N, C-alpha and C positions, 0 to 999 in steps of 0.2 A: 459467412453470410447468414443473417438471421431470418427466421421464418417470417414471412411477410405479415400475416395476420395471426391473431391469437387462436391457437388450436381449440381452446375451450369454447370461444364464442362461435366457432364454425362447427360446433358439435351439438346435436340435439340433447335436450334434457334427459331423455330416456337413456341415450348412450353415455352421457356424463355419469349417470348413476352407476352404470355397469363398470365404466372405467375407474370410478372412485373405489368400488369394491375390489377390482383387480389391483389397483395401486396399493390398497391396504394389505393385500395378500403378498404382493411383491416386495413391499417395504418391510423386510424381515425384522429389522431392529427398531421399527416404529420411530424413525427420526425425521420423517417428512421428505426423504429423498432416497432415490434408488441408485446405488453404486453399481459399478461394473459387474461385480460378482452376482448381485441380486438380479441384474438385467439378463445376464447369460442364462441363469436358471429359469427365469420367467419366459424369456423369448423362446426357449426350447419347446414350450407348449405349441408354438406356431408351426413346428415342423418345417420351418423355412431354412433350407440348406442345412439340414441337421448336422451333416458332417462338418460344415464350416463353423457352425455354432459350437460344436464340441471343441474344435481346435482354436477358436477365437480367444485371444487374451484380452483382458480389460485394461491393458497398458495404454490404450488410447493412441496407438500409433496410426490409426486411421487407415489400416490396410483394407483390401477390398473384399473381405468376407461379408456375408449378409448382415451379420450382427454389427460389425463396425461401420458399415454403410448407414444402417438405421441410426446407430448411436451418433455418428458424425453430423447427420442432418438434424436430429432431434435435440442434441446438446449444442444448440446454435450459439449460446453465450460462452461456450468453452469452460463450463464450470467443473467438469469432471464428474457430474452426477445429474440425474433427472429429477426435477420437481414434478408436480402434478401436470402442469401445462406441457412440459417436455415429454412426459409419459404419454399423454393423449396424442401428441404429434407422432411419437414412436409407434403407437398402436395403429394410427391412421396409415402410416408408411407400411407397416406389416400387412395391413388389409389390402393396400394397393399392390404390394409385391405379390401377395397370394393371387391377386386378380391378373397378374402378368405384367404389371408396370415395372419399368426399371427405376431403381431408387436413385434419385438425383437431388441436388440441393434445392432446385426450384420446383420440385414435384408438387409440394403442398400449396405453392402459390400459383399453380397453373389453373386452368379452367375446369377443374374437377369439382363436382358438387359434394363437398365434404359433409354437409349436414345430413344427406341421405345415405352417406357411406356407412355400411354396416360394420360393426366391430369384427376383427379378424377371428378366424376359427382357431381356438386354443384347445387342442385335444387333451381331455382328462382334467381340465381346470375346473369345470363345474362340479365334478365329483369331490375334488379336494376342497372347494369352497363350501359345499354342503356339509362335508365332514367337519370343517372348521367351525361352522355355525352350530352344529350339534354339540361340539366340545365346549363352545362358549356358553351355551345354555346351561350346562351342568356346573359351570364355574360361577362364583359369586359376582354379582354386578357391582359396579362402582356405587358406594353408598351415597355419594353426593350427586350422582346422576350426571356428572360432568365428564368431559373428554380430557384425555391426557394431553398436556402441553407438549408440543413436538420441538425437539432440539436437534441440531446437527451433532453427529458423534464427535466431530472435532471440537465443538464447543464444550462437550463434556470432558474432553481430554484435559481441559484447563482446571478441572476440579481435582483436588489432591486424592480423593477417594478412587477415582476411576482412571487416573493417568497411567497407572502401572499395568492396566489391563488392555491397553491399545495394541492391536495386532497388525501385522503387515497387510493383511487382507482388507483392512478398512481404509487404506491409503488409496485415493482415487486420482491424485494429480501431484504435480511438483509441490504446490503450496501445501497440500495436506501432508506430504512427506516431510516438509520443513517444519511443520507444526509438531509432528511426532518426534523428529530429531531434537527439536528445541526442548521439549518436555522430558525426553529420556536422557539426553546427554549434556545439553548446555545449561538449562535452567538450574540443575543441582549445583553446578560449579559457580554460577552467578550468586545463588543464595548463600552458599558456604562462605564466599569471600566478599559479600556485601557489594557486589558490582552494581546492583540496582540503586544503592544509596549514593555511590560515588560517580557513576558514569551515565547510566540510562535505566529508567524503570523497566520492570519485567514486561515482556511482551504478552499481549492477550490475543484471544482468537480474532478479534476485530482488526488488530494490527496486520495480520496476515491477509485478511480478506478485503482490506481497504482498497478503493480505487486509486490509481496513480494520482499524485498531487503536483501542482505547479504553484510555486510561491513567487509573488512579485514584490521586489524590494526597491526602495529608492527614496530620495528626499521628497518633501511635499510638492504637489502640483507637477509631478513628472508624468502623469497620465496613467497611473496604475489601475484605478477603477475604470477609467475610460477604455483602457486596453481590454479588460474583461468584458465590458459592455460591447465593445467592437466585435469580439469573438462570438459572444452569445447572440449578437444582433438585438439585444434587449437589455434593459436594466434589471439587476437582481434586487430582491426585496431589501430595503434598508440602505441602498446605495446612495451616496451623496457625492456630487462632483462640483468643484469650484476652484478658483485660483488660490484660495487660502487653504490651510491644512484642514480638510473636511473629514477624511476617514480617521477617526480617533480610536479605532479598535481593530483587533485582528478579526477578519471575517472569513469564514470558510464557506465558499459557494459550492454547493453540492446538489445532486439530484434528489428530488422528493416528489411525492404525489401531488402536492399543491404548493402555492407560494406562501411562505411564512418565514419568520425569523425566530430562532430558538436561542434563549439566553445561555451564556457560557456555563453557568453552574449546572444547568440542566443537561447540556451537551456532554460535559465532563463525566457525568455519572451514567450515561447511556451505554450499555454493554455492547450494542451493535455499532458503536462509533469508536474510531481509534484515537480518542482524545483524552482518555483517562489519565495519561501521564502528565497532563497540564495542571492537575490538581496540586502538584508540587510547587507551583508558582503562586499559590494562595488566592484568596478571594479578591485581592486588589487587581490581579490580572484577570480572573474569570469574569469580573464585572466589565472588563474591557475586551471581552471575547464573545463572539456570537456565531451561530451557524445560519446561513441563509439558504433555504431550500426552494427549488423550483423545478418543474418538469421541463427538461430540455435534452435533445438527443446527444449533444456534446458532453453534457454532465453525466450521461450514462457511462462514459468512459474515463472522464478526467474530472478531478476536483481542483478548484482554484483557491488559493489563500491570498486574500487581499490584506495588506499590512498598513499600519499608520506610517505617514511620511517620517523619515529619520530627521530629527531636529538637530540644530547646531548647538555647539557649546555645552554648557551645563544643564540646559533645559532637559536633555535626554535623561539625565540621572535625577535631577531634583524635582522635575515636574511630573515624572512618571513614577507611580508608586510600586512598580514591579520591575523585574529584571528584563528589560527589553532585549538586550543582547542574548541572554539565556533562552528566552522564548524563541528568538530567531534561530538560534542554534538547534533547538529541539525540533522545530519545523523543518529545518534544513536536513536533518537526519532522516525524516520521514518522506521528504519530497523527492520526486523524480527529476524535476527541472527547477532551477532557480533563475529568474529573470531579474537582472539589475537594470532598472530604467534610469536614463539620464535625459536631461533637457539641454538643448544647445546653449541656453542662457544660465545653466546651473552646473557647470563642469567641475567646480571645486569639490573635492572630496574632504568633507569636514572630519575632525578627529573622531566624532561619534560614528560617522559613516565608516571610517576606517576600522573602528572596533567591531562594527556589525559585520563588515566583510571579513575581518580576521576570524570572527566566530564561525565562518563557513569553512574553516580549515578542515581538510580531509574530504571535502565535497566539491573540489575544484572541477571535476568532470561533469558536474551538474550545472555549472554556472554558464549563463549566456548573457551578453550585454546588449541592451536595446537603446540605441540613440533615437529617442522619440521626438516628435514635433520637429523633425528635420526640415520640413517645408517652410519653417519660419525664417530660414536664412537662405541666401542665394548660393550658387554652386561653389563660388570662390571661398565664401565664408565657411561653407560646409566642409571643404577640404581642410581648412585650418582647425575647425572645431574637432573633426575626426582625429587629427594629429595630436591636438591638445588632450583629448580624451584618452587616447592610447598611452600618452606620456604619463598622465595622472594614474591610470590603472597599473602601469608598470611599477609605480612607486608603492602601490598598495598590495597588489597580488603578486607575490614573489614566485612566479613560475617561469621557466624558460620558454614555454610555448606562448604564442600570441593568442589572446582571447578572441573568440568569435563575436563580432559586433554586427548586429542587424540595424540597418539605417532605414528609417521610414517615418511615417506619420500615422500611427495606429489609432485612428478614430473614424467616425462615420462621415466626415466631411471629405469632399473631393480634394485632391492634392493641389496646393497653391502653385499653379504653373507659372504665374507671374514672377514668383521668386526663384523657383527651381529650374524653369525651362523644360522643354520636352525630354532632354537627357535625364534630368532629375526625376521626372515622373516615371520614366522607364526603369530607372535604378530602384526607386521605391517599390514598384510593383514586383520586381524580381526578388528584392529582399523580403517583401511580405510573403511571397510564395515560399521562399526558403524557410522562413520562420514557421509558417503554417505546416510545412512538410515535417519540420522538427517536432511540432506538437502532435501531429498525426502519428508519428513513430512511437510516441510515449507508451500507449497501451501495448504495442508489440514488444517493447523493451522492458515492460514492467516486471515480467517474470524473471528476466535476467537480472534486473536491478535488485529484486528481492533476494535472489541468490547471492548477489554481490554484497548487499548490505548484511545479510545473515553471516556470510564468511568473515566480513570485517568485524562484526560484533563478536563472533567466536574468537577471533585472534585478540581483540581488545580484552575479552574476558580472561583469556589465558595469561596475557601480560599483567592484568590486574591481580590475578591469583598469585603470580610470581612476586609481585611487589608486596602484597599484603603478607604473604608467608615469609618473605625476606625480613620485613620490618618486625614481625613476630619473633623470628629467630635471633634478631639483634638485641632483643630485650633481655635484661638480666633475670636470673631465676628467682632471686630473693630481694635484695636491697637496691635502693636507688632507681626505682622504676620511673618515677615522675621526671627525674633529671635525664634519664636515658631517652625517654619519649620526647622531651623537649629538644634534645640534641639531634635526634633522628628527623624531627620536623624541620629544624633549622637547616640541616644539611641534606634535605630531601633530594636535591639535584645530584649530589654525590652518590646517594643510595640508589637512585635510578641507574646511574652509571655502573654500579656494581652488579645490579640485576642484569643489565644489558650485556655485560661482559661474561657473566657466569653462564647465561643461557643462550648466548650468541643471538640476541634479538636485534632487529633494526631499530636504531634510535628514533626514527621518524614515527614509529608506531606507539611511542610512549605518550601518556597523557600530559596535559599542560601542568607544569610543576606548581605554579601559583594556585591554580584552581584546586589541584589535588591537596595541596598543603592546607588550604582554607577549610576543606571538608574534613581532613584528617584531624584537625584540632578538636573536633567534637567527639572523638572516639578514644577509647582506651585500647592502645595497641596490644596490650598484654592479653586482651580478650579475643584477639583474632585467632584464626585457625592456622595450624601448621600446614605445610605443603602436602597435598594428597595426590601422589603420582597416578593413582588409578583414575581419578577424575580428569586429570590432564590427558591421560592416555585415551580416555573415552572421547574427548573432544578431538584429539589428533586422529583417531580412527574415523570419526564423523567427517572430518575435513578430507582425509586421505582416501576413504573407501565408501562411506555411506552416501555422501552427496554425489560423487561421480556415478555410483550405481543408480541413484535416483534419476539423474539426468539421462542415463541410458534407458531406463524403463519408461520414462515419460517424455513427451515432446512439449515444447513451448506451445500452448494452446492457440497462439496466433500464427504459428507457422503454416 
């Protein structure tokens, strides 16, 4: 549960000034946020259940020590750290606890006059602050008179200079732990064997911190943009709806302070957004990509990706100057849920749509099918349409499990009861509730999904390292290198088989042969690295020991 009102707005200017000074003292590494270790040390000044505070762990298990109660309420967004607003909330809670109030989640939203609430008593803090001021006076001031730009420590991990200095004590959540493991153990393996050129660009800080994403795919006029509008109950900036192919670009709809559209080239270079990997698709794509921002409570938890309608025949390849299937595959790897929208009057799955669905290989667990505009047909026709859709999907998605299909009319208009009848209306309402429940579960499952994607990436990087090192080993030492390279490229499927048998790897985890071959043509195999068992062992240790330990130490923030 989030704190109802802003703690800063409910605090007098005089008290804000005090809290700002306290925050600066508590923030030992000057990164603009207070981690569990910082908080334990600072909260100790309050003498609030001192014994509990000494024993409290910052693993965020939310046990009922005084410290963890304050932390659980103040860290309402489950970030694993306190910003200034959360710090003010924590101080107000400590002050109320000292006055005899029980710490509860709704304490700050109760009828207490927070503006006149005095800061808590922090024994010995004033002396330490005075000492700090004296020491600052003797040191040299900033010659520019400016303040230091604040960064999170995890952001600094992604610079080569500081990544080796990251310690366990700076990890405050599962996501922070994954960042550290990536930099220490997985990224070196990826860089050594060019995994980022062949499979997926290197992860950045924003990739870990990004909100869960939902991508909508389908042929034109299946109601993708209308679906987003229906969920938001308002149109997003730059949205166009019509019976013809109106959405001609990939649009990321996300939370922002005001309503605006940001061009793709600008979005791709912003460090706080997880879209830098899209630069590999070139300017032709980035000119057809934009970010639409607006303040909305749903967008605080979920980001939507609206896509152009899949065209039929050669139009998809000849009229689009970028790799549509490649872009779809990139977004699929980042998304938490992929909705395939169908129209009762457009059930044919074109060759191009088949290619797009095939590009979702490996993400089958994320796919949900939506039979939209279902109130345009009567109950008898709907039964036939549903059967035809399942038959078509069975030809395209080669899985033994039956796909989950949501039936409904996801727009702002009332259900057409004249066509569907009362039974159809009741069915649509239940299906809509199920789909909304699935969407509401996305933030809860986001942490698990990130762990899942991280483990999949680690395994893919291992297999890639085995393939690259095997190809290097097959190259001759002196003569005939060009001929040997061409032979390896031509017989790449057989080489994959050799690697699979040698290391006892599952064949389904290997990359697509044709795609791998196409990229491999641009490289000199002889320049590749030999197998480095220590790097492979580091990743095995990460999968076998580090990640399980991380999951033991921290809980899913939404549990």
